[in-house]
C-alpha positions as CSV (number, residue, x, y, z in Angstrom):
1,M,-0.1,0.0,0.0
2,W,1.1,3.4,-0.4
3,L,0.3,6.1,1.8
4,F,1.0,9.6,1.2
5,T,0.5,12.1,4.0
6,S,0.6,16.2,4.3
7,N,4.7,15.4,6.1
8,S,5.2,11.6,4.5
9,F,5.4,8.7,1.8
10,V,5.9,5.7,2.5
11,S,5.0,1.6,1.3
12,I,3.9,-0.6,3.2
13,V,4.1,-4.2,2.6
14,G,3.7,-7.8,3.7
15,D,7.6,-9.9,3.5
16,N,6.2,-13.8,4.4
17,K,10.4,-14.4,3.3
18,H,11.4,-12.8,6.2
19,P,12.3,-13.7,10.3
20,H,10.0,-10.6,11.0
21,K,6.7,-12.3,10.2
22,G,3.9,-10.7,11.3
23,D,5.4,-7.3,10.9
24,L,4.6,-5.0,8.0
25,L,7.8,-3.7,5.9
26,V,7.3,-0.5,5.9
27,R,9.4,1.4,3.2
28,A,10.8,5.1,2.3
29,R,12.5,7.2,-0.2
30,F,13.0,9.8,1.8
31,E,14.7,10.1,5.2
32,G,12.1,10.7,8.2
33,D,9.8,9.6,6.5
34,I,8.7,6.5,8.4
35,E,9.3,8.5,11.6
36,E,6.7,10.7,10.8
37,L,4.0,7.9,11.4
38,F,6.3,5.6,13.2
39,P,8.2,7.9,16.0
40,Q,9.3,4.5,17.3
41,A,10.5,2.5,14.5
42,D,14.0,0.8,14.5
43,V,14.8,2.5,10.6
44,F,17.4,0.9,8.6
45,T,19.0,1.5,5.3
46,K,19.3,-1.2,2.1
47,M,21.4,-0.1,-0.6
48,P,21.0,-0.5,-3.6
49,S,17.4,-1.0,-3.4
50,D,13.8,1.2,-4.5
51,Y,13.5,2.2,-1.4
52,K,16.5,3.2,0.9
53,Y,14.9,3.6,4.4
54,R,12.9,0.7,6.2
55,A,11.4,-0.3,9.2
56,W,9.4,-3.5,10.6
57,V,6.5,-2.3,12.1
58,D,3.7,-4.5,13.9
59,R,0.6,-4.7,12.3
60,A,-1.3,-3.4,15.1
61,D,1.0,-0.1,15.7
62,V,0.4,0.5,11.9
63,Q,-3.1,0.3,12.1
64,V,-3.5,2.6,14.6
65,A,-0.9,4.8,13.4
66,V,-3.1,5.2,9.8
67,A,-6.2,5.2,12.1
68,N,-5.1,8.5,14.1
69,Y,-4.0,10.1,10.8
70,V,-7.4,9.7,9.5
71,D,-9.0,10.5,12.4
72,N,-7.2,13.9,12.3
73,I,-7.7,15.1,9.0
74,D,-9.4,18.5,8.8
75,Y,-7.9,20.1,5.2
76,D,-10.4,19.9,2.6
77,N,-7.8,19.7,-0.4
78,F,-5.1,17.5,0.2
79,K,-2.2,19.0,-1.9
80,N,-2.4,22.4,0.1
81,S,-1.9,20.5,3.2
82,V,1.5,20.1,1.8
83,A,4.1,22.8,3.5
84,D,6.8,22.0,2.3
85,D,7.6,22.5,-1.4
86,D,9.4,19.5,-3.3
87,R,6.8,17.3,-1.4
88,H,4.1,19.3,-2.7
89,D,6.0,19.0,-6.3
90,N,6.2,15.4,-6.5
91,Y,2.8,14.9,-5.1
92,V,0.8,17.1,-7.8
93,G,3.1,15.4,-10.2
94,V,1.1,12.1,-8.9
95,W,-2.0,13.4,-9.3
96,Q,-1.3,14.8,-12.7
97,V,-0.3,10.9,-13.6
98,M,-3.4,9.5,-12.2
99,Y,-5.8,12.2,-13.6
100,Q,-4.4,12.0,-16.9
101,A,-5.1,7.9,-16.1
102,Q,-8.3,8.9,-15.1
103,N,-9.4,10.7,-18.6
104,R,-8.0,7.8,-20.6
105,S,-10.2,5.7,-19.3
106,R,-13.3,4.4,-21.9
107,N,-15.6,4.3,-19.0
108,N,-14.8,7.5,-17.2
109,H,-16.0,11.3,-18.0
110,V,-15.0,14.1,-16.0
111,D,-17.1,16.9,-15.8
112,F,-16.3,20.5,-14.2
């Protein structure tokens, strides 16, 4: 699962081949993004890899952190909630790619 928040972007996956059975692997491309959601995480780096920063997080802790984030949403526009200019620009790029994909779909028509 990709999770974009106002201050972090993480990829959360299971990895049944790893000895941390039951935990989820939280991965990030940017330093500090994992700790933003999981302050107690023991983050390690793995290079070369697609996600440089990684941490094993208990599944229940992931559930609580995501639920807490959702409970505290108070913005009416996600992109406008992103204060960091570089992060904002990257998120807008993702938004544009997905908007274009929506418009290419034969089953979707967007009216504004």
